[in-house]
LOTI-912996 format. One record per residue (C-alpha): residue number from 1; x, y, z. Coordinates in nm, 2 decimals, padded with zeros to 4 digits, m for minus. Layout:
# LOTI-912996
+-----+--------+--------+--------+
!   k !     c1 !     c2 !     c3 !
+-----+--------+--------+--------+
! NUM !      X !      Y !      Z !
...
+-----+--------+--------+--------+
# end
This chain:
# LOTI-912996
+-----+--------+--------+--------+
!   k !     c1 !     c2 !     c3 !
+-----+--------+--------+--------+
!   1 !  12.24 !  11.32 !  09.98 !
!   2 !  12.22 !  10.94 !  10.01 !
!   3 !  12.01 !  10.98 !  10.31 !
!   4 !  11.76 !  11.20 !  10.13 !
!   5 !  11.74 !  10.94 !  09.85 !
!   6 !  11.68 !  10.66 !  10.10 !
!   7 !  11.42 !  10.86 !  10.26 !
!   8 !  11.23 !  10.93 !  09.93 !
!   9 !  11.25 !  10.55 !  09.85 !
!  10 !  11.09 !  10.45 !  10.18 !
!  11 !  10.82 !  10.72 !  10.14 !
!  12 !  10.73 !  10.61 !  09.78 !
!  13 !  10.75 !  10.23 !  09.89 !
!  14 !  10.51 !  10.28 !  10.19 !
!  15 !  10.29 !  10.50 !  09.99 !
!  16 !  10.25 !  10.26 !  09.70 !
!  17 !  10.18 !  09.97 !  09.92 !
!  18 !  09.91 !  10.16 !  10.11 !
!  19 !  09.75 !  10.27 !  09.78 !
!  20 !  09.74 !  09.90 !  09.65 !
!  21 !  09.58 !  09.79 !  09.97 !
!  22 !  09.31 !  10.06 !  09.96 !
!  23 !  09.23 !  09.99 !  09.59 !
!  24 !  09.14 !  09.62 !  09.64 !
!  25 !  08.76 !  09.56 !  09.68 !
!  26 !  08.65 !  09.39 !  09.99 !
!  27 !  08.51 !  09.03 !  09.96 !
!  28 !  08.15 !  09.01 !  09.90 !
!  29 !  08.10 !  08.80 !  10.22 !
!  30 !  08.25 !  09.07 !  10.44 !
!  31 !  08.02 !  09.35 !  10.33 !
!  32 !  07.76 !  09.30 !  10.59 !
!  33 !  08.03 !  09.26 !  10.86 !
!  34 !  08.18 !  09.59 !  10.73 !
!  35 !  07.84 !  09.76 !  10.77 !
!  36 !  07.81 !  09.64 !  11.12 !
!  37 !  08.16 !  09.74 !  11.20 !
!  38 !  08.11 !  10.08 !  11.04 !
!  39 !  07.79 !  10.14 !  11.25 !
!  40 !  07.97 !  10.04 !  11.57 !
!  41 !  08.26 !  10.28 !  11.48 !
!  42 !  08.03 !  10.57 !  11.41 !
!  43 !  07.83 !  10.50 !  11.74 !
!  44 !  08.15 !  10.48 !  11.93 !
!  45 !  08.29 !  10.80 !  11.78 !
!  46 !  07.97 !  10.99 !  11.84 !
!  47 !  07.96 !  10.88 !  12.21 !
!  48 !  08.32 !  10.96 !  12.26 !
!  49 !  08.28 !  11.31 !  12.14 !
!  50 !  07.96 !  11.38 !  12.33 !
!  51 !  07.72 !  11.65 !  12.28 !
!  52 !  07.74 !  12.03 !  12.29 !
!  53 !  07.89 !  12.32 !  12.10 !
!  54 !  08.24 !  12.19 !  12.17 !
!  55 !  08.18 !  11.86 !  12.01 !
!  56 !  08.23 !  11.98 !  11.64 !
!  57 !  08.23 !  11.70 !  11.38 !
!  58 !  08.25 !  11.65 !  11.01 !
!  59 !  08.02 !  11.36 !  10.90 !
!  60 !  08.06 !  11.21 !  10.55 !
!  61 !  07.75 !  11.03 !  10.44 !
!  62 !  07.72 !  10.72 !  10.22 !
!  63 !  07.57 !  10.93 !  09.94 !
!  64 !  07.88 !  11.15 !  09.94 !
!  65 !  07.74 !  11.45 !  10.11 !
!  66 !  07.91 !  11.60 !  10.41 !
!  67 !  07.74 !  11.75 !  10.72 !
!  68 !  07.95 !  11.98 !  10.95 !
!  69 !  07.85 !  12.11 !  11.29 !
!  70 !  07.82 !  12.00 !  11.65 !
!  71 !  07.65 !  11.70 !  11.80 !
!  72 !  07.32 !  11.81 !  11.95 !
!  73 !  07.14 !  11.48 !  12.02 !
!  74 !  07.26 !  11.12 !  12.06 !
!  75 !  07.00 !  10.84 !  12.03 !
!  76 !  07.02 !  10.45 !  12.00 !
!  77 !  06.98 !  10.44 !  11.60 !
!  78 !  07.08 !  10.81 !  11.51 !
!  79 !  07.23 !  11.13 !  11.62 !
!  80 !  07.18 !  11.48 !  11.52 !
!  81 !  07.43 !  11.75 !  11.40 !
!  82 !  07.35 !  12.12 !  11.41 !
!  83 !  07.53 !  12.35 !  11.17 !
!  84 !  07.61 !  12.72 !  11.20 !
!  85 !  07.29 !  12.85 !  11.08 !
!  86 !  07.11 !  12.64 !  11.36 !
!  87 !  06.97 !  12.37 !  11.12 !
!  88 !  06.96 !  12.03 !  11.28 !
!  89 !  07.02 !  11.72 !  11.07 !
!  90 !  06.93 !  11.38 !  11.19 !
!  91 !  07.18 !  11.11 !  11.07 !
!  92 !  07.12 !  10.73 !  11.12 !
!  93 !  07.44 !  10.56 !  11.21 !
!  94 !  07.43 !  10.34 !  10.91 !
!  95 !  07.41 !  10.63 !  10.68 !
!  96 !  07.73 !  10.77 !  10.82 !
!  97 !  08.04 !  10.67 !  10.65 !
!  98 !  08.29 !  10.86 !  10.86 !
!  99 !  08.27 !  11.06 !  11.17 !
! 100 !  08.57 !  11.30 !  11.22 !
! 101 !  08.65 !  11.60 !  11.42 !
! 102 !  08.69 !  11.94 !  11.25 !
! 103 !  09.03 !  12.02 !  11.11 !
! 104 !  09.31 !  11.81 !  10.98 !
! 105 !  09.37 !  11.45 !  11.11 !
! 106 !  09.68 !  11.37 !  11.32 !
! 107 !  09.81 !  11.17 !  11.02 !
! 108 !  09.78 !  11.46 !  10.79 !
! 109 !  09.98 !  11.69 !  11.03 !
! 110 !  10.24 !  11.43 !  11.08 !
! 111 !  10.29 !  11.39 !  10.70 !
! 112 !  10.32 !  11.77 !  10.64 !
! 113 !  10.59 !  11.79 !  10.91 !
! 114 !  10.78 !  11.50 !  10.75 !
! 115 !  10.74 !  11.66 !  10.41 !
! 116 !  10.88 !  12.00 !  10.54 !
! 117 !  11.17 !  11.83 !  10.73 !
! 118 !  11.25 !  11.63 !  10.41 !
! 119 !  11.25 !  11.95 !  10.21 !
! 120 !  11.48 !  12.12 !  10.44 !
! 121 !  11.71 !  11.83 !  10.45 !
! 122 !  11.71 !  11.82 !  10.07 !
! 123 !  11.77 !  12.20 !  10.05 !
! 124 !  12.06 !  12.18 !  10.30 !
! 125 !  12.22 !  11.89 !  10.11 !
! 126 !  12.19 !  12.07 !  09.78 !
! 127 !  12.35 !  12.39 !  09.92 !
! 128 !  12.63 !  12.21 !  10.10 !
! 129 !  12.71 !  12.02 !  09.78 !
! 130 !  12.69 !  12.33 !  09.57 !
! 131 !  12.92 !  12.52 !  09.81 !
! 132 !  13.18 !  12.25 !  09.80 !
! 133 !  13.17 !  12.23 !  09.41 !
! 134 !  13.30 !  11.89 !  09.41 !
! 135 !  13.24 !  11.64 !  09.13 !
! 136 !  13.06 !  11.40 !  09.34 !
! 137 !  12.76 !  11.63 !  09.38 !
+-----+--------+--------+--------+
# end
């Protein structure tokens, strides 16, 4: 039971420090640098994934919309994503906030597994404590 409590404390501590870091606004001088870095990341991710129906992506744009499909064209200043209906959408690299593959990220999958394992450990500890019936439980 102590192990489970320590695990929960560690998770909450790590989660709260990450949330605080994400909520801080970036300095004004770094906004142009962030834009340049973001364009470079988008270009690199598109080039890494390549073109074709197997290169399925989910692109989140700066205006909040999302485009899903496969990369059908790669150019110097933009790329194109074709959706299921065959509609091709041209996207400038500086308009793309995030370029991800379809499905869940590796981090999300790891967090789900950690949550399931934690729940199983907690359930096992509670059952063991209940079956012993001792006052320390």
